[in-house]
Backbone as a printed PyTorch tensor [residue, N CA C, xyz], in Angstrom:
tensor([[[ 95.2930,  95.6200, 116.2370],
         [ 95.9380,  95.6020, 114.9200],
         [ 96.2440,  96.9840, 114.6470]],

        [[ 96.7110,  97.1790, 114.0570],
         [ 96.5670,  98.8870, 112.8740],
         [ 97.0390,  98.3010, 111.7670]],

        [[ 96.1680,  98.9090, 110.6280],
         [ 97.2770,  98.7460, 109.5130],
         [ 98.4440,  98.6120, 108.8650]],

        [[ 98.4550,  97.7480, 107.8260],
         [100.2370,  97.1040, 107.6730],
         [101.2100,  98.5590, 107.3060]],

        [[100.6360,  98.9700, 106.4120],
         [101.5040, 100.8760, 106.4080],
         [101.3910, 101.9070, 106.8280]],

        [[102.1310, 102.5490, 107.3740],
         [102.1600, 103.6640, 108.5950],
         [102.2240, 104.6250, 107.7750]],

        [[103.6160, 104.5460, 106.5590],
         [103.8140, 105.4660, 106.1110],
         [104.7310, 104.6160, 104.9970]],

        [[104.7610, 105.9400, 104.2250],
         [105.4120, 105.6980, 102.7120],
         [106.8250, 106.9970, 102.7930]],

        [[107.2280, 106.8670, 101.5190],
         [108.5080, 107.3430, 101.2920],
         [108.6420, 107.7740, 100.0110]],

        [[108.7260, 107.7790,  99.3460],
         [108.7140, 108.4170,  97.2110],
         [110.2530, 109.4780,  97.4940]],

        [[111.3680, 108.8610,  97.1180],
         [112.1640, 109.2250,  96.6260],
         [112.7130, 109.8150,  95.5030]],

        [[113.4700, 111.1830,  95.3710],
         [113.2440, 112.3570,  94.1330],
         [114.4220, 112.8620,  94.1510]],

        [[115.1520, 114.3150,  92.7840],
         [115.7750, 114.0600,  92.7110],
         [115.7310, 115.7850,  92.7290]],

        [[114.5650, 115.7850,  92.0080],
         [114.2050, 117.3820,  91.7610],
         [112.5590, 117.5350,  92.3990]],

        [[112.9770, 118.0560,  93.5860],
         [111.7860, 118.2630,  94.4790],
         [111.0470, 119.6980,  94.0040]],

        [[111.7120, 120.0190,  93.5240],
         [110.3210, 121.3880,  93.0090],
         [109.3600, 120.3710,  91.5730]],

        [[110.2340, 119.5310,  91.0850],
         [109.5080, 119.1120,  89.8700],
         [108.5380, 117.8760,  90.2820]],

        [[109.0540, 117.0680,  91.2570],
         [108.5270, 116.1080,  92.3660],
         [106.8560, 116.4300,  92.8160]],

        [[107.3350, 117.7940,  93.4990],
         [105.8170, 118.0640,  94.1310],
         [105.0000, 119.1840,  93.5350]],

        [[105.3780, 119.5220,  91.8350],
         [104.6280, 119.7810,  91.1130],
         [103.6920, 118.6900,  91.3560]],

        [[104.6060, 117.6950,  90.1050],
         [103.5420, 116.8150,  89.8630],
         [102.5920, 115.9270,  90.8430]],

        [[102.8540, 115.7440,  91.9860],
         [101.8180, 115.2180,  92.8660],
         [101.1280, 116.4130,  93.2870]],

        [[101.0740, 117.4090,  93.6770],
         [100.0240, 118.7830,  93.8480],
         [ 98.8720, 118.2200,  92.4920]],

        [[ 99.7690, 118.5000,  90.9720],
         [ 98.8480, 118.4290,  90.3410],
         [ 97.8350, 116.9470,  89.9000]],

        [[ 98.4620, 115.8140,  89.7330],
         [ 98.2330, 115.4220,  90.1360],
         [ 96.9280, 114.8900,  90.9840]],

        [[ 97.1450, 114.5400,  92.2450],
         [ 96.2230, 114.7750,  93.4550],
         [ 95.1640, 115.6920,  93.6920]],

        [[ 95.7940, 116.8030,  92.8840],
         [ 95.2320, 118.1100,  93.4160],
         [ 95.1370, 118.7870,  94.9310]],

        [[ 96.2200, 118.5910,  95.9710],
         [ 97.0350, 118.0610,  96.9900],
         [ 97.9470, 119.3120,  97.1400]],

        [[ 97.9540, 120.0060,  98.7050],
         [ 99.4380, 120.6550,  98.9840],
         [ 99.8300, 120.1050,  99.3480]],

        [[101.0660, 119.7970,  99.1210],
         [102.4500, 119.0780, 100.3690],
         [103.0070, 119.6340, 101.0210]],

        [[103.3280, 119.5490, 102.5490],
         [103.9180, 120.9560, 102.8830],
         [104.9790, 120.3850, 103.3440]],

        [[105.8520, 121.4540, 103.6960],
         [107.1030, 121.1880, 103.9170],
         [107.2840, 120.5280, 105.6730]],

        [[108.2980, 120.2010, 106.0580],
         [108.9760, 119.0870, 106.8770],
         [110.1130, 120.1140, 107.0800]],

        [[110.5610, 120.1170, 108.4280],
         [111.7200, 120.8700, 109.1990],
         [112.7700, 119.7840, 109.7620]],

        [[113.5620, 119.0420, 108.5260],
         [114.2330, 118.2600, 108.9690],
         [115.9720, 118.3520, 108.3840]],

        [[116.3630, 117.7570, 109.2900],
         [117.7910, 118.6320, 109.2890],
         [118.1040, 116.8090, 108.5040]],

        [[119.3650, 117.5490, 107.2120],
         [120.5580, 116.4910, 106.1890],
         [119.4610, 116.2710, 105.0940]],

        [[117.7360, 116.5030, 104.8940],
         [116.9100, 115.9080, 103.9860],
         [115.7150, 117.4470, 103.9200]],

        [[115.7310, 116.8160, 102.0740],
         [114.4420, 117.8270, 101.7330],
         [113.0260, 117.0440, 101.9190]],

        [[112.0750, 117.3200, 102.9990],
         [111.0480, 116.6150, 102.6790],
         [109.6470, 116.9660, 102.8900]],

        [[108.8730, 116.7010, 101.7380],
         [107.7390, 117.4310, 101.7200],
         [106.5700, 116.3890, 101.7450]],

        [[105.8590, 116.4450, 103.2130],
         [104.6070, 115.4150, 103.1720],
         [102.7820, 115.4760, 102.3670]],

        [[102.1010, 114.6670, 102.0090],
         [101.5050, 114.1850, 101.6670],
         [100.1400, 114.7140, 102.7490]],

        [[ 98.9960, 115.4010, 102.3700],
         [ 98.0850, 115.2450, 103.0750],
         [ 97.2120, 114.6940, 104.3480]],

        [[ 97.4160, 114.6140, 105.2670],
         [ 97.0450, 113.3620, 106.4940],
         [ 95.8550, 114.2570, 107.1340]],

        [[ 94.2360, 112.9920, 107.3760],
         [ 93.2130, 113.2150, 107.4320],
         [ 93.2930, 112.0350, 108.9000]],

        [[ 94.1790, 111.8750, 109.8940],
         [ 94.1780, 110.6490, 111.1910],
         [ 92.9020, 110.6810, 111.5280]],

        [[ 91.9120, 111.3570, 110.9060],
         [ 90.3590, 110.5550, 111.8370],
         [ 89.7600, 109.5860, 110.0260]],

        [[ 90.4080, 109.0680, 108.5380],
         [ 90.4250, 108.7380, 107.8160],
         [ 91.2970, 107.3390, 107.4260]],

        [[ 90.8030, 106.5150, 106.7070],
         [ 91.5800, 104.8620, 106.3920],
         [ 92.9170, 105.6350, 105.7500]],

        [[ 94.2680, 104.5000, 106.3200],
         [ 95.5350, 104.9580, 105.1870],
         [ 96.3500, 105.4920, 106.0730]],

        [[ 97.3730, 105.5740, 105.2400],
         [ 98.1340, 105.4750, 105.6260],
         [ 98.6960, 107.1880, 104.7660]],

        [[ 99.8300, 108.3260, 105.4390],
         [100.3910, 109.3530, 104.5730],
         [101.9550, 109.2250, 104.4400]],

        [[102.3950, 110.5600, 103.4580],
         [103.9730, 109.9660, 103.6750],
         [104.4060, 110.6200, 102.7690]],

        [[105.3660, 111.0630, 101.9580],
         [106.3930, 112.2280, 101.8930],
         [107.1420, 111.9760, 100.8630]],

        [[107.4910, 113.0160,  99.6940],
         [108.3600, 113.0050,  99.3640],
         [109.5250, 113.0370,  99.4730]],

        [[110.4640, 112.6610,  99.6620],
         [112.2630, 112.5540,  99.9680],
         [113.5610, 112.8140,  99.2580]],

        [[113.7850, 114.1290,  99.2650],
         [115.2900, 114.0820,  98.4540],
         [116.4620, 113.8570,  99.6250]],

        [[117.2810, 113.0230,  99.3120],
         [118.1550, 113.1930, 100.3380],
         [119.5010, 112.7290,  99.6430]],

        [[120.7800, 113.0910, 100.1090],
         [122.4120, 113.1660,  99.4450],
         [122.4380, 111.0850,  99.3180]],

        [[122.3590, 110.7950,  98.5820],
         [123.2270, 109.1120,  97.6630],
         [121.9470, 108.2660,  98.0130]],

        [[120.6720, 109.0990,  98.2620],
         [119.1730, 107.7540,  97.8460],
         [118.6880, 108.4010,  96.7630]],

        [[118.9740, 106.8390,  95.3760],
         [118.1380, 108.0370,  93.7940],
         [117.0540, 107.2650,  94.1520]],

        [[115.9680, 108.0710,  92.9770],
         [115.2400, 108.0610,  92.8410],
         [114.9690, 106.6090,  91.7800]],

        [[113.5530, 106.0870,  91.3240],
         [112.9760, 105.2620,  90.3430],
         [114.2280, 104.3980,  90.3340]],

        [[113.6090, 103.2440,  89.6460],
         [113.8830, 101.9000,  89.4480],
         [113.9800, 101.4990,  91.0360]],

        [[112.6720, 101.5610,  91.7560],
         [112.2350, 101.2320,  93.3560],
         [111.5350,  99.7770,  93.0860]],

        [[111.3410,  98.9730,  93.6730],
         [110.6140,  98.0670,  94.7610],
         [109.6130,  97.9790,  95.1080]],

        [[109.0710,  98.7260,  95.6020],
         [108.4140,  98.9300,  96.2470],
         [107.2090,  99.8020,  95.7440]],

        [[105.8840,  99.0500,  95.7390],
         [104.8350,  99.9800,  94.8620],
         [103.9150, 100.4860,  95.5560]],

        [[103.5970, 101.7990,  95.6000],
         [102.3940, 102.6790,  96.7670],
         [101.0430, 103.2690,  95.7050]],

        [[100.0040, 102.4210,  96.0380],
         [ 99.2950, 102.4720,  95.8190],
         [ 98.5290, 103.5500,  96.5460]],

        [[ 98.0140, 104.7360,  95.7090],
         [ 97.0790, 106.1080,  95.7320],
         [ 95.5050, 105.3650,  95.8410]],

        [[ 94.5150, 106.0530,  96.9700],
         [ 93.5610, 105.9990,  96.5320],
         [ 92.5370, 106.9650,  95.8390]],

        [[ 92.1990, 106.7870,  94.7330],
         [ 91.4880, 107.9960,  93.7050],
         [ 89.8410, 107.4420,  93.2540]],

        [[ 89.3180, 108.4500,  93.2890],
         [ 87.5230, 108.2850,  93.1410],
         [ 87.3940, 107.3100,  91.2510]],

        [[ 88.4660, 108.2390,  90.6690],
         [ 88.8450, 107.4450,  89.0650],
         [ 89.8630, 107.7660,  88.5140]],

        [[ 90.6150, 106.1060,  88.4810],
         [ 92.0830, 105.8860,  88.6070],
         [ 92.7470, 106.8120,  87.4330]],

        [[ 91.5470, 106.6510,  86.1840],
         [ 91.8790, 107.1200,  84.8990],
         [ 92.2280, 108.5800,  85.0490]],

        [[ 91.8470, 109.6670,  86.2810],
         [ 91.7940, 110.6140,  85.8110],
         [ 92.8070, 110.9620,  85.6840]],

        [[ 93.5150, 110.4870,  87.2190],
         [ 94.1690, 110.8240,  88.3830],
         [ 95.9020, 110.2430,  87.0360]],

        [[ 95.6200, 109.2770,  86.4300],
         [ 96.4180, 108.9700,  84.9640],
         [ 96.6600, 109.6030,  83.9430]],

        [[ 95.3990, 110.3350,  83.8700],
         [ 95.2870, 111.5640,  82.7410],
         [ 96.2710, 112.7720,  83.1300]],

        [[ 95.8400, 112.8340,  84.6700],
         [ 96.4020, 114.0230,  85.1980],
         [ 98.8070, 114.0530,  85.0430]],

        [[ 98.7130, 112.8830,  85.4260],
         [ 99.8200, 112.6240,  85.6140],
         [100.8490, 112.3380,  84.1630]],

        [[100.1910, 111.9580,  83.2030],
         [100.7960, 112.7810,  81.5970],
         [100.9420, 114.1890,  81.8940]],

        [[ 99.8950, 114.4560,  82.0940],
         [100.1780, 116.4250,  81.6730],
         [100.4720, 116.8470,  83.1470]],

        [[101.4680, 116.3470,  84.3020],
         [102.1930, 116.9810,  85.2070],
         [103.5470, 116.1500,  84.8220]],

        [[104.2380, 115.9390,  83.6400],
         [105.9700, 115.0970,  83.0850],
         [104.9260, 113.9010,  83.3380]],

        [[104.6290, 112.5850,  84.0490],
         [104.9460, 111.6050,  83.7810],
         [104.6750, 110.9440,  83.0450]],

        [[104.3690, 109.4100,  82.8010],
         [103.5930, 108.4280,  81.5330],
         [103.0430, 107.2450,  82.2060]],

        [[101.9330, 107.3460,  82.0210],
         [101.0500, 106.1650,  82.0950],
         [101.9490, 104.6230,  81.5730]],

        [[102.1100, 103.9020,  82.7390],
         [103.0330, 102.1850,  82.5040],
         [101.4760, 101.5940,  81.8520]],

        [[100.6390, 101.3240,  82.6040],
         [ 99.3960, 100.5700,  82.2240],
         [ 98.4750, 101.9710,  82.2940]],

        [[ 97.2840, 101.2340,  81.5410],
         [ 96.2080, 102.3590,  81.8280],
         [ 94.9430, 101.5660,  82.7730]],

        [[ 94.0570, 101.9940,  83.5500],
         [ 92.9370, 101.5350,  83.5230],
         [ 93.2770, 100.5690,  83.5980]],

        [[ 92.5360,  99.6740,  84.2690],
         [ 92.5770,  98.1330,  83.9670],
         [ 91.4330,  97.0490,  85.2270]],

        [[ 90.0270,  96.6280,  85.3220],
         [ 89.7960,  95.8720,  86.4770],
         [ 90.2990,  94.6740,  87.3100]],

        [[ 90.1870,  94.8190,  88.3980],
         [ 90.6660,  94.1370,  89.3940],
         [ 90.0010,  93.4250,  89.7970]],

        [[ 88.8250,  92.7810,  89.5750],
         [ 87.3980,  91.9770,  90.0810],
         [ 86.9580,  93.3490,  90.4330]],

        [[ 86.0120,  92.2070,  91.9330],
         [ 85.6300,  93.4120,  92.8180],
         [ 86.5520,  93.7100,  93.8400]],

        [[ 87.6400,  94.1620,  93.2640],
         [ 88.9240,  95.3830,  94.0940],
         [ 88.7390,  96.1030,  93.4200]],

        [[ 88.1830,  96.6310,  92.3680],
         [ 88.0560,  97.8820,  91.2590],
         [ 88.5360,  97.6440,  90.0790]],

        [[ 89.2560,  99.1370,  90.3700],
         [ 90.8510,  99.3930,  89.0660],
         [ 91.8800,  99.7370,  89.5170]],

        [[ 92.6260,  99.8930,  88.9710],
         [ 94.1950, 100.6990,  89.3170],
         [ 94.8480, 100.6040,  87.6580]],

        [[ 95.4920, 101.7030,  88.0420],
         [ 96.3560, 102.0310,  86.5960],
         [ 97.6940, 102.5130,  87.3180]],

        [[ 98.5790, 102.0420,  86.6480],
         [100.1480, 102.0670,  86.5550],
         [100.8630, 103.8300,  85.7540]],

        [[101.7070, 104.1690,  86.6570],
         [102.0420, 105.3920,  86.0480],
         [103.6600, 105.9290,  86.6710]],

        [[104.4180, 106.2620,  86.1360],
         [105.7730, 106.9070,  86.7510],
         [105.5820, 108.1670,  86.8120]],

        [[106.5180, 108.7350,  87.8380],
         [105.9550, 110.3390,  88.3270],
         [106.8730, 110.7390,  87.1220]],

        [[107.2400, 112.0380,  87.8710],
         [108.5560, 112.8090,  87.1870],
         [109.7560, 113.1450,  87.6240]],

        [[110.3700, 111.7590,  88.1750],
         [111.5290, 110.9920,  89.2050],
         [111.7480, 109.6630,  88.7440]],

        [[110.6440, 109.1890,  87.6540],
         [110.7860, 108.0810,  87.6640],
         [110.5730, 107.2180,  88.7320]],

        [[109.6590, 107.2770,  89.3440],
         [108.9750, 106.2540,  90.2530],
         [108.0870, 105.9820,  89.9800]],

        [[107.8760, 104.3000,  89.8960],
         [106.1540, 103.5570,  89.9610],
         [105.5980, 103.7600,  90.3890]],

        [[104.1710, 104.3470,  90.6120],
         [103.2340, 104.5910,  91.6260],
         [102.1290, 103.7280,  90.6330]],

        [[101.1020, 103.2370,  91.6000],
         [ 99.9910, 102.4040,  91.8300],
         [ 98.7320, 103.6970,  92.1640]],

        [[ 98.0820, 103.4510,  90.9930],
         [ 97.0090, 104.1490,  90.9860],
         [ 95.5150, 103.5580,  91.5070]],

        [[ 94.7630, 103.1480,  92.7540],
         [ 93.2080, 102.6260,  92.3750],
         [ 92.3220, 103.2950,  92.6450]],

        [[ 90.5350, 102.6330,  92.1560],
         [ 89.7800, 103.0800,  92.1920],
         [ 88.7250, 102.2080,  92.5950]],

        [[ 87.6500, 102.5260,  92.8390],
         [ 85.9560, 101.1080,  92.3740],
         [ 85.9000, 101.4230,  92.0600]],

        [[ 85.7120, 102.5140,  91.7250],
         [ 85.1820, 102.9930,  90.0090],
         [ 86.1470, 102.8470,  88.5670]]])
């Protein structure tokens, strides 16, 4: 049996702004995918490690923000990435808080109005 999440997509309106946001917050380089009719940039993937990867997507007719799916990114200390989110043009919706033995989470809005979660054990 595989992990329940195999891929995620975060829809955006301004790809340059969104790519800069995620690269700044997570200190990672996204890679452009050559796909017809859509603008897609993938997050780094290490197939031997736990977790799923995904992409930022700009597609005509698909709006960003107001989504009901929350993607959580793994972090060393989610307060650090939350701070970077603000510096990159996003905002903190809920500061880091404990979730018992499962660590801590913070909730932020990205530069496109999408809500994402940040999770860390510390």
